[in-house]
NUNU-333701 format. One record per residue (C-alpha): residue number from 1; residue in three letters; x, y, z. Coordinates in Angstrom, 2 decimals. Each point is the difference from the previous one (the first is absolute). Layout:
! NUNU-333701
    nr   rest      east     north        up
   NUM    ALA         X         Y         Z
...
! end
This chain:
! NUNU-333701
    nr   rest      east     north        up
     1    LEU    -25.57     23.19    -31.87
     2    LEU      0.46     -1.17      3.58
     3    LYS      0.20      3.57      1.24
     4    LYS     -3.01      1.06     -2.09
     5    SER     -2.05     -2.91      1.33
     6    GLY      0.59      1.15      3.59
     7    CYS      2.98     -2.13      0.98
     8    CYS      2.08      1.85      2.56
     9    ARG      2.33     -2.64      1.52
    10    LEU      1.72     -3.13     -1.25
    11    HIS      1.32     -2.71      2.30
    12    VAL      2.72     -1.98     -1.73
    13    GLY      2.12     -2.98      0.97
    14    VAL      3.44      1.22     -1.02
    15    GLU      1.68     -2.43      2.44
    16    SER      3.61      0.98     -0.80
    17    LEU      2.16      2.65     -1.62
    18    ASP      2.73     -2.50     -0.87
    19    GLU      0.09     -1.65     -3.44
    20    ASN      1.46     -3.24      1.41
    21    ILE     -2.75     -0.32      2.58
    22    LEU     -2.69      0.77     -2.59
    23    ARG      1.40     -2.85     -2.11
    24    TYR      0.24     -2.29      3.04
    25    MET     -3.68      0.68      0.70
    26    LYS     -0.89     -0.50     -3.66
    27    LYS     -1.83      3.31      0.28
    28    GLY     -0.03      0.54     -3.74
    29    ILE      0.82      3.69      0.20
    30    THR      3.18      2.05     -0.10
    31    LEU      1.27      2.81      2.16
    32    GLU     -0.37      2.31     -3.00
    33    GLN     -3.70     -0.89     -0.28
    34    ILE     -0.48      0.70      3.71
    35    LYS      1.65      3.42     -0.32
    36    ASN     -2.07      0.81     -3.08
    37    PHE     -3.23     -1.02      1.78
    38    PHE      0.67      2.47      2.83
    39    LYS      1.05      2.71     -2.43
    40    ILE     -3.34     -0.33     -1.82
    41    CYS     -1.98     -0.09      3.25
    42    ASN      1.75      3.14      1.24
    43    GLU     -0.56      1.72     -3.34
    44    PHE     -3.75     -0.64      0.28
    45    LYS     -0.06      0.73      3.76
    46    LEU     -1.16     -3.49      0.95
    47    ASP      0.85     -0.96      3.58
    48    THR      2.01     -3.20      0.30
    49    VAL      0.62     -2.56      2.71
    50    PRO      2.81     -2.37     -0.93
    51    TYR      0.36     -3.15      2.07
    52    PHE      3.55     -1.24      0.51
    53    ILE      1.49     -3.18      1.44
    54    ILE      3.40     -0.22      1.63
    55    GLY      1.88     -3.07      1.17
    56    PHE      0.47     -1.96     -3.22
    57    PRO      2.79     -2.60      0.10
    58    ASN      1.93      1.76     -2.79
    59    GLU     -0.45      3.48      1.48
    60    THR      3.25      1.83      0.63
    61    LYS      0.99      2.30      2.82
    62    GLU      0.70      2.71     -2.62
    63    TYR     -3.56     -0.31     -1.29
    64    ARG     -1.43      0.42      3.50
    65    GLU      2.28      2.99      0.66
    66    SER     -1.19      1.81     -3.15
    67    PHE     -3.62     -1.15      0.23
    68    TYR     -1.45      3.13      1.63
    69    LYS      1.77      2.31     -2.44
    70    ASN     -1.33     -2.05     -2.93
    71    ILE     -3.53      0.02      1.40
    72    LEU      0.09      3.80      0.19
    73    LYS      1.02      0.21     -3.67
    74    LEU     -3.37     -1.56     -0.95
    75    LYS     -1.83      2.95      1.60
    76    SER     -2.85     -2.23      1.16
    77    THR     -2.69      1.44      2.23
    78    TYR      0.23     -2.71      2.64
    79    ILE      1.98     -3.23      0.50
    80    TYR     -0.36     -3.33      1.77
    81    ILE      2.83     -2.40      0.77
    82    ASN     -0.37     -3.66      0.96
    83    ILE      2.60     -2.57      1.00
    84    LEU      0.10     -3.13     -2.15
    85    CYS     -1.92     -2.80      1.67
    86    PRO     -0.14     -3.56     -1.33
    87    LEU     -3.60     -0.53     -1.03
    88    PRO     -1.32     -3.47     -0.86
    89    LYS      0.39     -1.33     -3.53
    90    THR      2.31      2.83     -1.06
    91    GLU      3.30     -0.67     -1.73
    92    TYR      1.77      1.70      2.86
    93    TYR     -1.55     -2.34      2.58
    94    GLN      0.68     -3.04     -2.17
    95    SER      3.64      1.08     -0.33
    96    LEU      0.32      0.20      3.80
    97    LEU     -1.24     -3.58      0.23
    98    LYS      2.16     -1.21     -2.89
    99    GLU      3.16      1.64      1.36
   100    GLY     -0.62     -1.45      3.46
   101    ILE     -0.41      3.37      1.70
   102    TYR     -3.38     -1.34      1.11
   103    LYS      0.24     -3.62      1.09
   104    GLU     -3.77     -0.40     -0.04
   105    ASP     -2.95      1.46     -1.88
   106    PHE     -1.40      2.36      2.62
   107    TRP     -2.92      1.09     -2.16
   108    GLU     -1.03     -3.61     -0.69
   109    ASP      0.17     -0.71      3.73
   110    PHE     -2.10      3.10      0.71
   111    ILE     -2.65     -1.06     -2.51
   112    ARG     -0.22     -3.45      1.60
   113    ASN      0.11      1.33      3.57
   114    PRO     -0.91      3.71      0.20
   115    LYS      1.33      1.83      3.03
   116    LYS     -1.10      3.34      1.38
   117    ASP      2.54      2.76     -0.66
   118    PHE      2.05     -2.15     -2.39
   119    LYS      3.20      1.67     -1.11
   120    ILE      2.36     -1.54     -2.47
   121    PRO      3.59     -0.18      1.25
   122    LEU      2.32      2.61     -1.42
   123    PRO      1.97     -1.17     -3.03
   124    ARG      2.82      2.38      0.86
   125    ASP      2.15      0.88      2.95
   126    PRO     -1.97      1.92      2.68
   127    LYS      2.64      2.74     -0.10
   128    LEU     -0.65      0.51     -3.73
   129    GLN     -3.76     -0.04      0.67
   130    ASP      0.50      2.77      2.56
   131    GLU      2.11      1.95     -2.50
   132    LEU     -2.71     -0.36     -2.67
   133    ARG     -2.72      1.12      2.42
   134    ALA      2.14      2.95      1.09
   135    LEU      0.59      0.92     -3.65
   136    ALA     -3.73     -0.16     -0.83
   137    ASP     -0.85      2.04      3.10
   138    SER      2.69      2.56     -0.76
   139    ILE     -1.08      0.42     -3.61
   140    HIS     -3.67      0.33      0.96
   141    ARG      0.85      2.54      2.68
   142    ARG      2.33      2.01     -2.26
   143    PHE     -2.43     -0.04     -2.91
   144    PHE     -3.15      0.93      1.91
   145    LEU      1.62      2.55      2.29
   146    ARG      1.73      2.03     -2.73
   147    PRO     -1.04      3.64      0.43
   148    ASN     -1.17      0.17     -3.63
   149    PHE     -2.18     -3.10      0.44
   150    VAL     -1.47      1.22      3.30
   151    LEU     -0.83      3.41     -1.49
   152    LYS     -1.68     -1.53     -3.09
   153    GLU     -2.05     -2.38      2.15
   154    PHE     -0.99      2.81      2.34
   155    ILE     -1.20      2.16     -2.90
   156    ARG     -1.71     -2.97     -1.66
   157    SER     -1.84     -0.82      3.24
   158    LEU     -1.12      3.53      1.02
   159    PRO     -3.45     -0.34     -1.61
   160    TYR     -0.45     -3.28      1.90
   161    PRO      0.68      0.56      3.72
   162    HIS     -0.71     -3.64      0.88
   163    MET      2.67     -1.09     -2.51
   164    LEU      2.44      2.57      1.35
   165    PHE     -0.52     -1.34      3.53
   166    LEU      0.38     -3.58     -1.22
   167    LYS      3.25      0.80     -1.84
   168    ILE      1.44      1.71      3.07
   169    LYS     -0.93     -3.04      2.08
   170    ILE      1.63     -2.33     -2.53
   171    ALA      3.18      2.11     -0.01
   172    ILE      0.22     -0.21      3.79
   173    LEU     -0.59     -3.76     -0.08
   174    LEU      2.64     -0.37     -2.72
   175    LEU      2.53      1.76      2.20
   176    ILE     -0.90     -2.01      3.08
   177    LYS     -0.03     -3.34     -1.80
   178    THR      3.19      0.46     -1.99
   179    ILE      2.07      1.64      2.72
   180    PHE     -1.22     -1.27      3.35
   181    LEU     -1.86     -3.26     -0.63
   182    ARG      2.24     -1.61     -2.59
   183    PRO     -0.46     -3.79      0.25
   184    ARG      2.92     -2.37      0.27
   185    TYR     -0.16     -3.23     -1.92
   186    ALA      1.16     -3.44      1.00
   187    ARG     -0.10     -3.37     -1.70
! end
């Protein structure tokens, strides 16, 4: 019915491809349901954009090492990867306060005294933050620069020259940003 009504792309917050992390998040879905969702979308030729988060406290090195391979198995059209950030009033943020990782409530302080360019301190070692950023950059680069992906996007964009130009520009920026302008994080 979605396809018949004109739907052509679904953006979905998958967050993780690890059962333990899905439970930690209280996501309410299973890995099997995620796989089935993408199978159905591919069957009906609906484009998909799954959003993922890396950097959970219970995330393993093995999970991160197999993450790209597992993303490809979904056969999504596009992907987007974020690094877990402690947002106010979330269980994750509250756990950082409760466990003493954060000695003060930075979000409460910000609400009382807003500061331009506020950035919450990292809840993890800066080296791990750099590794997570490098992983996200690497996966984005590998996913979007696969020859099969590039060819499909080129063909898809041919009737729309302005979109073709924009996609080429984005690809160049992706390369520059993820290879040459990679930020380094500090506490």
